[in-house]
MDTraj code that builds the backbone (N, CA, C; nanometers):
import mdtraj as md
import numpy as np

residues = "MET THR ASP ALA THR ASP ALA THR ASN THR ALA ASP THR SER ASP ALA ALA ASP ALA THR ASN THR THR SER SER MET PHE PRO ALA GLY ARG THR ALA LEU ILE VAL ARG ILE PRO GLU ALA GLU PRO ALA VAL ARG ASP TRP ARG ASP ARG ILE ASP PRO ALA ALA ARG ALA GLY ALA GLY VAL PRO ALA HIS VAL SER VAL LEU TYR PRO PHE LEU GLN GLU SER LEU ILE ASP ALA SER VAL HIS ALA GLY ILE ALA ALA ALA LEU ARG PRO HIS LEU ALA PHE ASP LEU ARG PHE GLU GLY THR GLY ARG PHE PRO GLY MET LEU TYR LEU ALA PRO GLU PRO ASP ALA PRO LEU ARG ARG LEU THR LEU ALA VAL THR GLU ARG TRP PRO GLN VAL ARG PRO TYR GLY GLY ARG TYR PRO ASP PRO VAL PRO HIS LEU THR VAL ALA GLN ARG ALA ARG GLU ALA ASP LEU ASP ALA ALA GLU ALA ASP LEU ARG GLY ARG LEU PRO LEU THR THR ARG VAL ARG ALA VAL ASP LEU VAL ALA PHE ASP GLY THR ALA TRP HIS GLU ARG ALA ARG PHE THR LEU ARG GLU PRO ASP GLU".split()
xyz = np.array([
    [-0.2914, -4.7324, 4.3633],
    [-0.4170, -4.8030, 4.3474],
    [-0.5227, -4.7358, 4.4318],
    [-0.6399, -4.7368, 4.3824],
    [-0.7522, -4.6910, 4.4631],
    [-0.8717, -4.7747, 4.4257],
    [-0.9553, -4.8005, 4.5213],
    [-1.0742, -4.8788, 4.4944],
    [-1.1792, -4.7838, 4.4417],
    [-1.1581, -4.7411, 4.3159],
    [-1.2187, -4.6169, 4.2735],
    [-1.3502, -4.6362, 4.2044],
    [-1.3774, -4.5850, 4.0923],
    [-1.4972, -4.5146, 4.0628],
    [-1.5482, -4.5404, 3.9249],
    [-1.6730, -4.5051, 3.9018],
    [-1.7256, -4.5196, 3.7672],
    [-1.7647, -4.3836, 3.7118],
    [-1.8192, -4.3858, 3.5917],
    [-1.8453, -4.2594, 3.5231],
    [-1.9565, -4.1793, 3.5885],
    [-2.0306, -4.2393, 3.6801],
    [-2.1360, -4.1656, 3.7483],
    [-2.0852, -4.0991, 3.8745],
    [-1.9513, -4.1003, 3.8924],
    [-1.8884, -4.0316, 4.0042],
    [-1.9271, -4.0900, 4.1390],
    [-1.9442, -4.2222, 4.1448],
    [-1.9608, -4.2882, 4.2724],
    [-1.8290, -4.3498, 4.3097],
    [-1.7930, -4.3445, 4.4383],
    [-1.6661, -4.3980, 4.4859],
    [-1.6939, -4.5075, 4.5849],
    [-1.6150, -4.6141, 4.5812],
    [-1.6219, -4.7215, 4.6783],
    [-1.4926, -4.7217, 4.7549],
    [-1.4996, -4.7029, 4.8844],
    [-1.3792, -4.6981, 4.9659],
    [-1.3786, -4.8115, 5.0661],
    [-1.4512, -4.9198, 5.0387],
    [-1.4594, -5.0283, 5.1342],
    [-1.3262, -5.0948, 5.1572],
    [-1.2358, -5.0923, 5.0605],
    [-1.1043, -5.1527, 5.0767],
    [-1.0021, -5.0524, 5.1291],
    [-1.0412, -4.9279, 5.1434],
    [-0.9471, -4.8258, 5.1876],
    [-0.9682, -4.7981, 5.3352],
    [-0.8590, -4.7781, 5.4076],
    [-0.8687, -4.7503, 5.5494],
    [-0.8929, -4.6040, 5.5737],
    [-0.9404, -4.5694, 5.6934],
    [-0.9473, -4.4303, 5.7339],
    [-0.8079, -4.3730, 5.7366],
    [-0.7981, -4.2406, 5.7231],
    [-0.6673, -4.1763, 5.7168],
    [-0.5842, -4.2019, 5.8413],
    [-0.6483, -4.2379, 5.9522],
    [-0.5736, -4.2634, 6.0751],
    [-0.5185, -4.4045, 6.0824],
    [-0.5592, -4.4906, 5.9928],
    [-0.5124, -4.6285, 5.9945],
    [-0.3823, -4.6417, 5.9186],
    [-0.3120, -4.7523, 5.9403],
    [-0.1880, -4.7760, 5.8678],
    [-0.2176, -4.8210, 5.7270],
    [-0.1229, -4.7957, 5.6378],
    [-0.1420, -4.8344, 5.4983],
    [-0.1504, -4.9846, 5.4831],
    [-0.0790, -5.0587, 5.5662],
    [-0.0786, -5.2037, 5.5518],
    [-0.2166, -5.2624, 5.5725],
    [-0.3063, -5.1904, 5.6438],
    [-0.4411, -5.2415, 5.6636],
    [-0.5296, -5.2199, 5.5421],
    [-0.4830, -5.1421, 5.4445],
    [-0.5636, -5.1132, 5.3270],
    [-0.5643, -5.2269, 5.2272],
    [-0.4561, -5.3029, 5.2213],
    [-0.4397, -5.4050, 5.1190],
    [-0.3981, -5.5367, 5.1839],
    [-0.4531, -5.6483, 5.1389],
    [-0.4042, -5.7769, 5.1888],
    [-0.2706, -5.8115, 5.1248],
    [-0.1863, -5.8812, 5.1988],
    [-0.0597, -5.9279, 5.1425],
    [-0.0885, -6.0181, 5.0239],
    [-0.0090, -6.0009, 4.9185],
    [-0.0268, -6.0804, 4.7982],
    [-0.1149, -6.0169, 4.6932],
    [-0.1749, -5.9026, 4.7265],
    [-0.2536, -5.8323, 4.6247],
    [-0.1597, -5.7753, 4.5190],
    [-0.2031, -5.7775, 4.3940],
    [-0.1222, -5.7252, 4.2838],
    [-0.2047, -5.6281, 4.1995],
    [-0.1346, -5.5543, 4.1166],
    [-0.1992, -5.4596, 4.0258],
    [-0.1087, -5.4371, 3.9060],
    [-0.1677, -5.3951, 3.7983],
    [-0.0954, -5.3487, 3.6805],
    [-0.1160, -5.1982, 3.6720],
    [-0.0058, -5.1242, 3.6687],
    [-0.0148, -4.9783, 3.6749],
    [0.0752, -4.9135, 3.5703],
    [0.0425, -4.7901, 3.5380],
    [0.1292, -4.7034, 3.4585],
    [0.1827, -4.5962, 3.5527],
    [0.3118, -4.5944, 3.5746],
    [0.3722, -4.4926, 3.6597],
    [0.3753, -4.3581, 3.5866],
    [0.3535, -4.2515, 3.6630],
    [0.3564, -4.1165, 3.6078],
    [0.4576, -4.0353, 3.6893],
    [0.5873, -4.0557, 3.6668],
    [0.6868, -3.9859, 3.7501],
    [0.6820, -3.8348, 3.7349],
    [0.6387, -3.7874, 3.6184],
    [0.6321, -3.6421, 3.5973],
    [0.5309, -3.5755, 3.6906],
    [0.4377, -3.6538, 3.7448],
    [0.3379, -3.5970, 3.8349],
    [0.3871, -3.5860, 3.9784],
    [0.4948, -3.6556, 4.0110],
    [0.5384, -3.6601, 4.1503],
    [0.5616, -3.5221, 4.2113],
    [0.6321, -3.4287, 4.1437],
    [0.6535, -3.2977, 4.2069],
    [0.5235, -3.2251, 4.2409],
    [0.4198, -3.2464, 4.1602],
    [0.2928, -3.1778, 4.1836],
    [0.2087, -3.2449, 4.2910],
    [0.2104, -3.3780, 4.2959],
    [0.1145, -3.4480, 4.3813],
    [0.1741, -3.5111, 4.5056],
    [0.3064, -3.5246, 4.5135],
    [0.3652, -3.6024, 4.6211],
    [0.3257, -3.5522, 4.7596],
    [0.3395, -3.4218, 4.7855],
    [0.3078, -3.3709, 4.9188],
    [0.1614, -3.3937, 4.9542],
    [0.0741, -3.3718, 4.8574],
    [-0.0688, -3.3932, 4.8843],
    [-0.0988, -3.5401, 4.9055],
    [-0.0381, -3.6279, 4.8274],
    [-0.0625, -3.7711, 4.8456],
    [-0.0128, -3.8173, 4.9824],
    [0.1019, -3.7680, 5.0241],
    [0.1531, -3.8057, 5.1553],
    [0.0606, -3.7602, 5.2678],
    [-0.0063, -3.6482, 5.2458],
    [-0.0922, -3.5917, 5.3508],
    [-0.2317, -3.6511, 5.3503],
    [-0.2912, -3.6680, 5.2313],
    [-0.4349, -3.7017, 5.2297],
    [-0.4696, -3.8175, 5.1361],
    [-0.3714, -3.8982, 5.1001],
    [-0.4000, -4.0247, 5.0319],
    [-0.3441, -4.1373, 5.1185],
    [-0.4273, -4.2117, 5.1900],
    [-0.3760, -4.3172, 5.2780],
    [-0.2870, -4.4180, 5.2068],
    [-0.3125, -4.4431, 5.0786],
    [-0.2341, -4.5424, 5.0056],
    [-0.0907, -4.4986, 4.9827],
    [-0.0635, -4.3694, 4.9946],
    [0.0723, -4.3192, 4.9723],
    [0.1505, -4.3050, 5.1019],
    [0.0865, -4.3364, 5.2153],
    [0.1492, -4.3136, 5.3451],
    [0.2366, -4.4298, 5.3892],
    [0.3089, -4.4042, 5.4949],
    [0.3830, -4.5080, 5.5680],
    [0.4805, -4.5847, 5.4794],
    [0.5354, -4.5166, 5.3792],
    [0.6341, -4.5817, 5.2938],
    [0.5798, -4.6998, 5.2180],
    [0.4527, -4.6921, 5.1791],
    [0.3894, -4.8079, 5.1161],
    [0.4362, -4.8309, 4.9737],
    [0.5107, -4.7390, 4.9181],
    [0.5691, -4.7622, 4.7871],
    [0.4740, -4.7472, 4.6717],
    [0.3614, -4.6791, 4.6925],
    [0.2672, -4.6576, 4.5834],
    [0.3055, -4.5287, 4.5126],
    [0.3582, -4.5344, 4.3908],
    [0.3980, -4.4112, 4.3211],
    [0.2770, -4.3436, 4.2586],
    [0.2952, -4.2224, 4.2112],
    [0.1920, -4.1595, 4.1292],
    [0.1695, -4.2475, 4.0068],
    [0.0447, -4.2815, 3.9823],
    [0.0182, -4.3815, 3.8781],
    [-0.1260, -4.3726, 3.8314],
    [-0.1510, -4.4381, 3.7182],
    [-0.2856, -4.4682, 3.6723],
    [-0.2966, -4.6199, 3.6690],
    [-0.4007, -4.6730, 3.7296],
    [-0.4180, -4.8182, 3.7314],
    [-0.4664, -4.8677, 3.5952],
    [-0.4037, -4.9730, 3.5470],
    [-0.4531, -5.0460, 3.4306],
    [-0.5499, -5.1542, 3.4761],
    [-0.5132, -5.2256, 3.5833],
    [-0.6021, -5.3275, 3.6391],
    [-0.5698, -5.3477, 3.7870],
    [-0.6671, -5.3130, 3.8707],
    [-0.6563, -5.3322, 4.0148],
    [-0.7886, -5.3851, 4.0664],
    [-0.7849, -5.4944, 4.1450],
    [-0.6688, -5.5816, 4.1664],
    [-0.6502, -5.6780, 4.0501],
    [-0.5272, -5.7309, 4.0380],
    [-0.4980, -5.8349, 3.9399],
    [-0.4992, -5.9690, 4.0139],
    [-0.4357, -6.0691, 3.9609],
    [-0.4335, -6.2009, 4.0227],
    [-0.3579, -6.1980, 4.1557],
    [-0.3974, -6.2861, 4.2473],
    [-0.3201, -6.3040, 4.3694],
    [-0.1768, -6.3414, 4.3327],
    [-0.0805, -6.2858, 4.4072],
    [0.0597, -6.3051, 4.3694],
    [0.0985, -6.4519, 4.3640],
    [0.0417, -6.5350, 4.4492],
    [0.0762, -6.6775, 4.4499],
    [0.0371, -6.7480, 4.3206],
    [-0.0508, -6.6858, 4.2424],
    [-0.0945, -6.7451, 4.1158],
    [-0.0128, -6.6961, 3.9971],
    [0.0764, -6.6021, 4.0208],
    [0.1509, -6.5415, 3.9098],
    [0.2824, -6.6148, 3.8910],
    [0.2975, -6.6746, 3.7743],
    [0.4187, -6.7478, 3.7405],
    [0.4670, -6.7028, 3.6032],
    [0.5610, -6.7763, 3.5480],
    [0.6183, -6.7382, 3.4189],
    [0.5131, -6.7359, 3.3086],
    [0.4157, -6.8246, 3.3170],
    [0.3131, -6.8274, 3.2130],
    [0.2234, -6.7041, 3.2215],
    [0.1984, -6.6540, 3.3419],
    [0.1201, -6.5316, 3.3560],
    [0.1993, -6.4130, 3.3028],
    [0.3278, -6.4080, 3.3348],
    [0.4119, -6.3013, 3.2796],
    [0.4075, -6.3039, 3.1271],
    [0.4175, -6.4237, 3.0705],
    [0.4128, -6.4342, 2.9249],
    [0.2777, -6.3901, 2.8714],
    [0.1714, -6.4205, 2.9445],
    [0.0383, -6.3796, 2.9018],
    [0.0205, -6.2287, 2.9047],
    [0.0730, -6.1649, 3.0084],
    [0.0660, -6.0188, 3.0141],
    [0.1421, -5.9585, 2.8969],
    [0.2619, -6.0089, 2.8746],
    [0.3436, -5.9572, 2.7646],
    [0.2714, -5.9729, 2.6311],
    [0.2075, -6.0881, 2.6115],
    [0.1361, -6.1115, 2.4862],
    [0.0162, -6.0186, 2.4727],
    [-0.0543, -5.9952, 2.5829],
    [-0.1717, -5.9077, 2.5778],
    [-0.1333, -5.7639, 2.5455],
    [-0.0171, -5.7211, 2.5948],
    [0.0249, -5.5825, 2.5758],
    [0.1064, -5.5613, 2.4486],
    [0.1547, -5.6692, 2.3893],
    [0.2453, -5.6577, 2.2751],
    [0.1887, -5.5746, 2.1595],
    [0.0606, -5.5847, 2.1273],
    [0.0102, -5.5049, 2.0142],
    [0.0014, -5.3558, 2.0424],
    [0.0218, -5.3141, 2.1651],
    [-0.0058, -5.1757, 2.2018],
    [0.1209, -5.0902, 2.1963],
    [0.1044, -4.9722, 2.1396],
    [0.2160, -4.8798, 2.1223],
    [0.2284, -4.7859, 2.2422],
    [0.3493, -4.7386, 2.2652],
    [0.3705, -4.6308, 2.3614],
    [0.2885, -4.5091, 2.3175],
    [0.2496, -4.4273, 2.4152],
    [0.1641, -4.3131, 2.3819],
    [0.1882, -4.1996, 2.4810],
    [0.1458, -4.0802, 2.4400],
    [0.1595, -3.9612, 2.5234],
    [0.0306, -3.9375, 2.6011],
    [0.0467, -3.8912, 2.7253],
    [-0.0668, -3.8504, 2.8081],
    [-0.0454, -3.7063, 2.8520],
    [-0.1555, -3.6372, 2.8679],
    [-0.1526, -3.5002, 2.9174],
    [-0.2514, -3.4896, 3.0337],
    [-0.2101, -3.4245, 3.1387],
    [-0.2970, -3.4007, 3.2530],
    [-0.3203, -3.2499, 3.2608],
    [-0.4407, -3.2087, 3.2220],
    [-0.4724, -3.0666, 3.2176],
    [-0.5634, -3.0224, 3.3306],
    [-0.6347, -3.1157, 3.3906],
    [-0.7315, -3.0779, 3.4928],
    [-0.7495, -3.1861, 3.5960],
    [-0.8334, -3.1537, 3.6940],
    [-0.8634, -3.2453, 3.8030],
    [-1.0067, -3.2937, 3.7905],
    [-1.0393, -3.3950, 3.8663],
    [-1.1758, -3.4442, 3.8765],
    [-1.2004, -3.4922, 4.0185],
    [-1.3261, -3.5139, 4.0488],
    [-1.3614, -3.5580, 4.1835],
    [-1.4647, -3.6691, 4.1799],
    [-1.4509, -3.7565, 4.2777],
    [-1.5545, -3.8470, 4.3210],
    [-1.5743, -3.8176, 4.4700],
    [-1.6795, -3.8656, 4.5311],
    [-1.7006, -3.8338, 4.6727],
    [-1.5790, -3.8673, 4.7583],
    [-1.5242, -3.7641, 4.8250],
    [-1.4095, -3.7826, 4.9125],
    [-1.2785, -3.8034, 4.8418],
    [-1.2757, -3.7842, 4.7118],
    [-1.1583, -3.8199, 4.6328],
    [-1.1293, -3.7132, 4.5278],
    [-0.9994, -3.6871, 4.5069],
    [-0.9515, -3.5933, 4.4057],
    [-0.8522, -3.6641, 4.3167],
    [-0.8601, -3.6399, 4.1854],
    [-0.7684, -3.7058, 4.0931],
    [-0.7304, -3.6124, 3.9799],
    [-0.6197, -3.6477, 3.9146],
    [-0.5819, -3.5848, 3.7887],
    [-0.6404, -3.6677, 3.6756],
    [-0.6936, -3.5994, 3.5759],
    [-0.7609, -3.6675, 3.4650],
    [-0.6672, -3.6806, 3.3458],
    [-0.6356, -3.8042, 3.3029],
    [-0.5476, -3.8225, 3.1871],
    [-0.6227, -3.8025, 3.0565],
    [-0.5550, -3.7388, 2.9617],
    [-0.6117, -3.7176, 2.8287],
    [-0.5090, -3.7534, 2.7229],
    [-0.5452, -3.8318, 2.6228],
    [-0.6727, -3.9034, 2.6117],
    [-0.6716, -4.0263, 2.7024],
    [-0.7873, -4.0729, 2.7428],
    [-0.7889, -4.1915, 2.8283],
    [-0.8129, -4.3202, 2.7498],
    [-0.8418, -4.3075, 2.6189],
    [-0.8698, -4.4272, 2.5387],
    [-0.7542, -4.5268, 2.5367],
    [-0.6271, -4.4856, 2.5233],
    [-0.5198, -4.5857, 2.5253],
    [-0.5118, -4.6617, 2.6576],
    [-0.5416, -4.5961, 2.7680],
    [-0.5426, -4.6640, 2.8975],
    [-0.6565, -4.7650, 2.9042],
    [-0.7714, -4.7269, 2.8537],
    [-0.8843, -4.8192, 2.8513],
    [-0.8532, -4.9419, 2.7649],
    [-0.7810, -4.9202, 2.6553],
    [-0.7462, -5.0339, 2.5690],
    [-0.6509, -5.1299, 2.6392],
    [-0.5588, -5.0776, 2.7189],
    [-0.4692, -5.1649, 2.7944],
    [-0.5484, -5.2494, 2.8936],
    [-0.6415, -5.1869, 2.9627],
    [-0.7251, -5.2613, 3.0573],
    [-0.8038, -5.3699, 2.9855],
    [-0.8619, -5.3351, 2.8738],
    [-0.9412, -5.4320, 2.7977],
    [-0.8545, -5.5480, 2.7522],
    [-0.7329, -5.5192, 2.7078],
    [-0.6449, -5.6259, 2.6599],
    [-0.6162, -5.7288, 2.7684],
    [-0.5946, -5.6815, 2.8913],
    [-0.5645, -5.7746, 3.0004],
    [-0.6898, -5.8482, 3.0454],
    [-0.8014, -5.7776, 3.0559],
    [-0.9230, -5.8454, 3.1021],
    [-0.9780, -5.9423, 2.9980],
    [-0.9487, -5.9196, 2.8718],
    [-0.9894, -6.0189, 2.7713],
    [-0.9121, -6.1488, 2.7895],
    [-0.7881, -6.1382, 2.8362],
    [-0.7073, -6.2582, 2.8585],
    [-0.7444, -6.3260, 2.9902],
    [-0.7803, -6.2463, 3.0903],
    [-0.8236, -6.3000, 3.2199],
    [-0.9627, -6.2448, 3.2505],
    [-1.0655, -6.3004, 3.1885],
    [-1.2006, -6.2442, 3.2055],
    [-1.2542, -6.2551, 3.3476],
    [-1.1931, -6.3406, 3.4293],
    [-1.2377, -6.3515, 3.5682],
    [-1.1880, -6.2370, 3.6548],
    [-1.0955, -6.1567, 3.6030],
    [-1.0397, -6.0440, 3.6784],
    [-1.0968, -5.9154, 3.6203],
    [-1.1787, -5.8477, 3.7004],
    [-1.2425, -5.7248, 3.6549],
    [-1.1903, -5.6060, 3.7338],
    [-1.1790, -5.4904, 3.6701],
    [-1.1348, -5.3723, 3.7454],
    [-1.2228, -5.3484, 3.8676],
    [-1.1588, -5.3286, 3.9829],
    [-1.2288, -5.3027, 4.1086],
    [-1.3334, -5.4095, 4.1386],
    [-1.2980, -5.5342, 4.1031],
    [-1.3862, -5.6457, 4.1325],
    [-1.5139, -5.6470, 4.0526],
    [-1.5204, -5.5689, 3.9454],
    [-1.6399, -5.5662, 3.8614],
    [-1.7520, -5.4808, 3.9163],
    [-1.7223, -5.3978, 4.0160],
    [-1.8291, -5.3188, 4.0779],
    [-1.8768, -5.2036, 3.9901],
    [-1.7957, -5.1631, 3.8917],
    [-1.8298, -5.0451, 3.8133],
    [-1.8309, -5.0808, 3.6653],
    [-1.9364, -5.0446, 3.5934],
    [-1.9456, -5.0826, 3.4529],
    [-1.8467, -5.0087, 3.3637],
    [-1.8049, -4.8904, 3.4046],
    [-1.7165, -4.8099, 3.3196],
    [-1.6163, -4.7346, 3.4065],
    [-1.5148, -4.8039, 3.4601],
    [-1.4174, -4.7356, 3.5458],
    [-1.3451, -4.6239, 3.4708],
    [-1.3265, -4.5136, 3.5395],
    [-1.2652, -4.3952, 3.4793],
    [-1.1155, -4.3953, 3.5076],
    [-1.0307, -4.3957, 3.4049],
    [-0.8860, -4.3836, 3.4304],
    [-0.8553, -4.2538, 3.5044],
    [-0.7686, -4.2625, 3.6047],
    [-0.7415, -4.1445, 3.6866],
    [-0.6129, -4.1644, 3.7646],
    [-0.5531, -4.0535, 3.8065],
    [-0.4365, -4.0542, 3.8942],
    [-0.4822, -3.9977, 4.0287],
    [-0.4910, -4.0836, 4.1285],
    [-0.5436, -4.0419, 4.2583],
    [-0.4469, -3.9482, 4.3289],
    [-0.5007, -3.8369, 4.3772],
    [-0.4250, -3.7424, 4.4594],
    [-0.4656, -3.7558, 4.6054],
    [-0.5944, -3.7736, 4.6307],
    [-0.6447, -3.7843, 4.7672],
    [-0.7684, -3.8720, 4.7682],
    [-0.7878, -3.9422, 4.8781],
    [-0.9096, -4.0203, 4.8958],
    [-0.9450, -4.0248, 5.0435],
    [-1.0751, -4.0407, 5.0686],
    [-1.1287, -4.0377, 5.2051],
    [-1.0846, -3.9102, 5.2767],
    [-1.0893, -3.8010, 5.2058],
    [-1.0402, -3.6732, 5.2579],
    [-1.1563, -3.5768, 5.2809],
    [-1.1330, -3.4787, 5.3672],
    [-1.2308, -3.3739, 5.3922],
    [-1.2401, -3.2814, 5.2713],
    [-1.3584, -3.2258, 5.2517],
    [-1.3787, -3.1368, 5.1377],
    [-1.2827, -3.0191, 5.1415],
    [-1.2546, -2.9662, 5.2596],
    [-1.1623, -2.8525, 5.2688],
    [-1.0238, -2.8904, 5.2206],
    [-0.9796, -3.0118, 5.2515],
    [-0.8485, -3.0575, 5.2050],
    [-0.8492, -3.0789, 5.0541],
    [-0.9588, -3.1330, 5.0035],
    [-0.9686, -3.1514, 4.8586],
    [-0.9675, -3.0169, 4.7873],
    [-1.0372, -2.9194, 4.8423],
    [-1.0393, -2.7861, 4.7818],
    [-0.8997, -2.7249, 4.7775],
    [-0.8249, -2.7391, 4.8881],
    [-0.6903, -2.6815, 4.8941],
    [-0.5976, -2.7500, 4.7949],
    [-0.6058, -2.8821, 4.7892],
    [-0.5207, -2.9559, 4.6958],
    [-0.5550, -2.9204, 4.5521],
    [-0.6827, -2.9115, 4.5221],
    [-0.7245, -2.8811, 4.3857],
    [-0.6782, -2.7420, 4.3435],
    [-0.6905, -2.6452, 4.4328],
    [-0.6460, -2.5093, 4.4008],
    [-0.4963, -2.5056, 4.3739],
    [-0.4203, -2.5789, 4.4531],
    [-0.2754, -2.5830, 4.4329],
    [-0.2401, -2.6505, 4.3010],
    [-0.3072, -2.7609, 4.2702],
    [-0.2748, -2.8361, 4.1491],
    [-0.3066, -2.7586, 4.0222],
    [-0.4075, -2.6745, 4.0269],
    [-0.4417, -2.5956, 3.9078],
    [-0.3252, -2.5093, 3.8632],
    [-0.2430, -2.4671, 3.9585],
    [-0.1269, -2.3871, 3.9231],
    [-0.0085, -2.4683, 3.8766],
    [-0.0181, -2.6006, 3.8851],
    [0.0931, -2.6879, 3.8482],
    [0.0673, -2.7649, 3.7182],
    [-0.0529, -2.7503, 3.6666],
    [-0.0889, -2.8179, 3.5426],
    [-0.0827, -2.7192, 3.4274],
    [-0.0681, -2.7683, 3.3034],
    [-0.0684, -2.9091, 3.2649],
    [0.0677, -2.9756, 3.2828],
    [0.0655, -3.1088, 3.2798],
    [0.1881, -3.1858, 3.2736],
    [0.1678, -3.2979, 3.1728],
    [0.2770, -3.3417, 3.1148],
    [0.2712, -3.4455, 3.0117],
    [0.3672, -3.5587, 3.0457],
    [0.3389, -3.6743, 2.9888],
    [0.4255, -3.7897, 3.0084],
    [0.4163, -3.8791, 2.8863],
    [0.5155, -3.9622, 2.8686],
    [0.5153, -4.0649, 2.7647],
    [0.4995, -4.1990, 2.8335],
    [0.3955, -4.2720, 2.8022],
    [0.3713, -4.4033, 2.8617],
    [0.4427, -4.5075, 2.7779],
    [0.5461, -4.5667, 2.8365],
    [0.6289, -4.6639, 2.7648],
    [0.6218, -4.8033, 2.8235],
    [0.5560, -4.8194, 2.9393],
    [0.5564, -4.9496, 3.0044],
    [0.4391, -4.9612, 3.0996],
    [0.4049, -5.0849, 3.1304],
    [0.3081, -5.1195, 3.2340],
    [0.3816, -5.2026, 3.3378],
    [0.3650, -5.1696, 3.4642],
    [0.4345, -5.2395, 3.5719],
    [0.3389, -5.3310, 3.6462],
    [0.3881, -5.4495, 3.6783],
    [0.3202, -5.5404, 3.7700],
    [0.3766, -5.5158, 3.9086],
    [0.2905, -5.4770, 4.0023],
    [0.3345, -5.4495, 4.1391],
    [0.2571, -5.5397, 4.2346],
    [0.3185, -5.5673, 4.3499],
    [0.2570, -5.6558, 4.4488],
    [0.2794, -5.5992, 4.5879],
    [0.1843, -5.6264, 4.6762],
    [0.1911, -5.5807, 4.8147],
    [0.2360, -5.6972, 4.9023],
    [0.3422, -5.6752, 4.9801],
    [0.3985, -5.7831, 5.0614],
    [0.3504, -5.7815, 5.2065],
    [0.2511, -5.7005, 5.2346],
    [0.2025, -5.6858, 5.3705],
    [0.2486, -5.5577, 5.4354],
    [0.3517, -5.4970, 5.3784],
    [0.4052, -5.3706, 5.4300],
    [0.4153, -5.2643, 5.3219],
    [0.4597, -5.3040, 5.2039],
    [0.4822, -5.2073, 5.0959],
    [0.4566, -5.2730, 4.9612],
    [0.4351, -5.1869, 4.8613],
    [0.4225, -5.2319, 4.7228],
    [0.5610, -5.2371, 4.6585],
    [0.5831, -5.3408, 4.5771],
    [0.7102, -5.3586, 4.5083],
    [0.6846, -5.3955, 4.3630],
    [0.7714, -5.3479, 4.2744],
    [0.7622, -5.3863, 4.1343],
    [0.8080, -5.5305, 4.1182],
    [0.7278, -5.6090, 4.0485],
    [0.7621, -5.7481, 4.0200],
    [0.8046, -5.7702, 3.8757],
    [0.7541, -5.6873, 3.7852],
    [0.7915, -5.7010, 3.6434],
    [0.7503, -5.5741, 3.5703],
    [0.8180, -5.5493, 3.4597],
    [0.7851, -5.4355, 3.3741],
    [0.7657, -5.4864, 3.2318],
    [0.6576, -5.4394, 3.1688],
    [0.6228, -5.4815, 3.0335],
    [0.6272, -5.3580, 2.9436],
    [0.7235, -5.3569, 2.8543],
    [0.7487, -5.2395, 2.7707],
    [0.6548, -5.2375, 2.6509],
    [0.6008, -5.1211, 2.6218],
    [0.5189, -5.1014, 2.5033],
    [0.6077, -5.0653, 2.3851],
    [0.5648, -5.1022, 2.2667],
    [0.6442, -5.0760, 2.1465],
    [0.6341, -4.9289, 2.1071],
    [0.7468, -4.8746, 2.0608],
    [0.7439, -4.7429, 1.9996],
    [0.6916, -4.7564, 1.8567],
    [0.6297, -4.6520, 1.8036],
    [0.5679, -4.6627, 1.6711],
    [0.6607, -4.7071, 1.5607],
    [0.7898, -4.6761, 1.5686],
    [0.8824, -4.7105, 1.4604],
    [0.9472, -4.8476, 1.4784],
    [0.9069, -4.9207, 1.5799],
    [0.9672, -5.0536, 1.6017],
    [0.8980, -5.1591, 1.5159],
])
top = md.Topology()
chain = top.add_chain()
for i, resn in enumerate(residues, 1):
    res = top.add_residue(resn, chain, resSeq=i)
    for name in ("N", "CA", "C"):
        top.add_atom(name, md.element.get_by_symbol(name[0]), res)
traj = md.Trajectory(xyz[None], top)
């Protein structure tokens, strides 16, 4: 998760701690998110995320991912009916392929750009239509850009080094088959539920 950005390349890091702070200070306990995990990206981004992405530090359990909706409902509000609502919102959506061919930047931040991003945007829309009171990044950005965060609140020299390294590791591809509900317990993020997308032949 990152308290990220809109199409005008502005970044909001008010919820993110300085790199010297602990990860637990970045998120309140009980915060949740809906994410798409990108395990194929881990070999390329893991070392950089551990070094210059505060959200990936201190064993916080944040995998390489693209956020569908961050933040989601407070964990204390999530019950069986919310799980059923998420499942219903995602049920019409098919599994899809993503390709990461390049990087992008917002101030102090480096990310991998998913292509195409339209299926990710549709997943976000499906959930926010069901819970209109929950907006991506608190509604601060009119058009949040789907992205896989590699670094945030980082020095330009570190971003340059990471970007140069990643160019030699791309492209990478993945098949998006599920959306995960994750929650922060005050120390680490944990998966609470997984919602599988339908394959085209189902």
